[in-house]
N, C-alpha and C positions, 0 to 999 in steps of 0.2 A: 147353809147360810152364806150371805155375801158379807163383804167387809163392813158395810154400814150396819147390818143387823148385829154382827158380832160386837161392834163398837157400842151400840145401844144397850145390848145385854150386859156388857162389862160395866158400863156406866151405871146401870141400874143396880148391879150386884155391889158396886162400890158404896152405894148409899145404904146397903143392908148391913146393919151392925152385927148380924149373926154370921156373916161371911168373913172368915179370917184372912189376914194378910197372906198367909202361906197359900191359901186356896186361890186368892186372886193372882198371886205370882204364878202358880201352876197353870191357871186358865190362860193368862196372858202369854205365857211361854208356848203353850200348845197352839194358840191362835195367832202367834206373832207373824207368820207368813201372810196372813190376811191383813193384819193391823198395819204393817209397814207399807201397804199399798196406799194408805191414807196418810199423806205426808204431814198433815197438821195434827195427827193423833199421837198422843204421848202415852205409852204403856206405863202408867204411873206406879203400879205395884212393882214392876220389874226395875224401873229406874230408881225407886226408893230403896229396893233391896240391894242393888249395886252400890248406891251411895252410902248406905248405912252399914253394910256387912262386907268387909274386905275378903272374908272367906268365900262369900258367894261370887264376888268379882273374880277371885282366883279360880273358882270352879268353872265359870264361864270362859275365862281365858284358856283353861286346859281343854275345854270342849272345842275351842276354836283353833288352837295352834298346837303343833307338836313340840315336845321338849327339845331344848338345845343340848341336853345331857344325853349322851349316847346310851347310858345304862337305863334311861327312863323312857326312851322313845317308844318302845313296844306298847307301853301302857298309856301313852298320852294321846290326846285328841279323841274326839268322838267320831261317830260315823259321818258320812258326807253331809247328810241332811242336818244333823245336830250341829256340826261345825259351821255350816252356812248360816243357820239360824243364830248361833252365838256371835258370829262375825257381824251379822246385820244388827243385832242388839247393841253390840259394843260400838259400832260405827255411828248409830243413831242416838246414842246415849247423850242426854243433855243436862242431867242433874249432877252437879259436882258433889263429891263426898263432903259431908259436913253441912249440907244445905238444911236450913231450918224451915219450919212450916210457913213462916212469913216471907220466904224467899231470900233471906239473908244467909250468912254462913257462920258456923261455929268453928273458929280457927283451931281450937284445941282438939275438937273431934276430927277435923280434917287432918291435922298432923298425926294423930294416933292412927287413923284409918290408913294414911299413906305409909307410915312406918310398917304397919302389919302387912299391907299389900306387898310392899317391897320384899319383906322377909319371905312371905309365902311364894311369890313368883320366883325369887332367886333360888329357893330350895328345889323347885321342880324344873328349873331351866326355862322359865318364861319371863325373865326380868325385862328383856328388851322390848318385847311386844306389850307386856303389861304397862311399862312406863309410857310407851307410845300412846296407848289408848287412854291412859290417865291424862296425858298432855292434851289429847283431843277434847276431853270433856271439860278441862280447865279453861278452854276458850269461852265457856259459858259462865264464867265467874261473875258474881255480883260485884258491885263496887264496894269499897271499904267504907265503914261508917264515918271515917274522917274525910271522905270526899274523893279519895284517889279512885280512878276509874276501875281498878281491879282490887279485889280484897288482898290485903297485905300478906296474909298467910299463904295465899296461892302465889303471889308474886315472889315471896321468899323461896317457896319450893321450886318455882321455875328458874330462879336465879342461882340455885345451888350448883357448885362445880360438877357434881355427879349427875346433873339433870339434862344432859345433852339430848337423850331420847325423849324426855318430856317436852323439851323445847321444840323438837322436830314435830312431835305429836300436836303441840299447840298450833303450830303453823298449819298443819293439815286440818285441824278443827276449825280454824279461822277461814280457810279458803274452800273447804269442802262442805258448803252449806246445802247443796242440793238444789240451789236456786238457779234459774236461768240468767245468764249474764250476757247482755247484748254488747256487741262490739261498737264502741264509740269512735268514729273516725277522727274526731277532734282530739282524742286523748284526755279530755277534761275529766271524765269520770274516774279514770285510773289515777290521774294526778291528784285528784281530790282525795282518793283513798290513800295515796302515798302520803299526803300531808297529814291525814288523820293518824296514820301509824307513826309518823315522825313526832307528832304532838304527844302521842301515848308514850313513845320511847323517851322523850325528854322528861315526862312526868315520872316514869318509874326510875329513870337514872337519878333524878333529883331526890327520889325517895330512898335511894341506896341499893338499886338492883341493876347494876351495869350489864351483866351477862344477858339478862332478859331484854334490856334496852337494845343491845346489839342485835338480838333476834328480830325485834320489831323494826329496826332500821333496815335490816336486810329485806324484810317484807316490803317496806316502803320503796327500796331500790328496785325490787321486782315489779312493782306497779309502775314505777317510772319507765322501766324498760318496756313494759307492755304498752304503755301509752305511746311511746315512740314507735313501737312496732305497728300499732294500729294506724298511726299517722302515715308511716311509710307505705303500708299496704294500701291504704286508701289512695295515696298519691299515685302509686303504681297502677291501680285499677283505673284511675282517671286518665292516665296516659294511654292505657290500652283502648 
């Protein structure tokens, strides 16, 4: 099969009520190397399983990364192929924990999921990488019902004092979209992005999340620097 045929077959199986979620998860896992070649395709069963079951998320983390605990390293991480597949799944994950069928977020479910995932990852020496990947997927948060651009349950989690790794993961999730970014010699595109992040920072700080706001302002500063670098590089090329 090629990637398109696999995608079509899985889409058909998803409409068959006799096919269980567990079966779809297994099929998508086995076919993941083909599916990830189609950048617009979402392995919905795998994403849903990660977002609903902290135990499954922890299992995938242990397949992808070795434990930081010396006494558990021999038993941690899968073989090279399994580890790479797990890393690809985690990196491309776009469905935050607590996501509801209508695309919103259940804040209570999210907090419970996060607490359980933290506990599981800490116990096996995977807390740092676990929080980093959680932060990445939180970059895909829906807005809050009250109109704030990010759901308050997620903003609260990212603002927590112990969430440095999650905030770093969030930055990676925001910047690592897999999209092609053209170099703007005027710097206008980067400065527009910087202005967007500053506006988001102001909004979450006003909502009571200052640590998260600081992260967003740092992202804005990075875009300002990139804008100036593009301008300087273009001027240098023109001189040559």
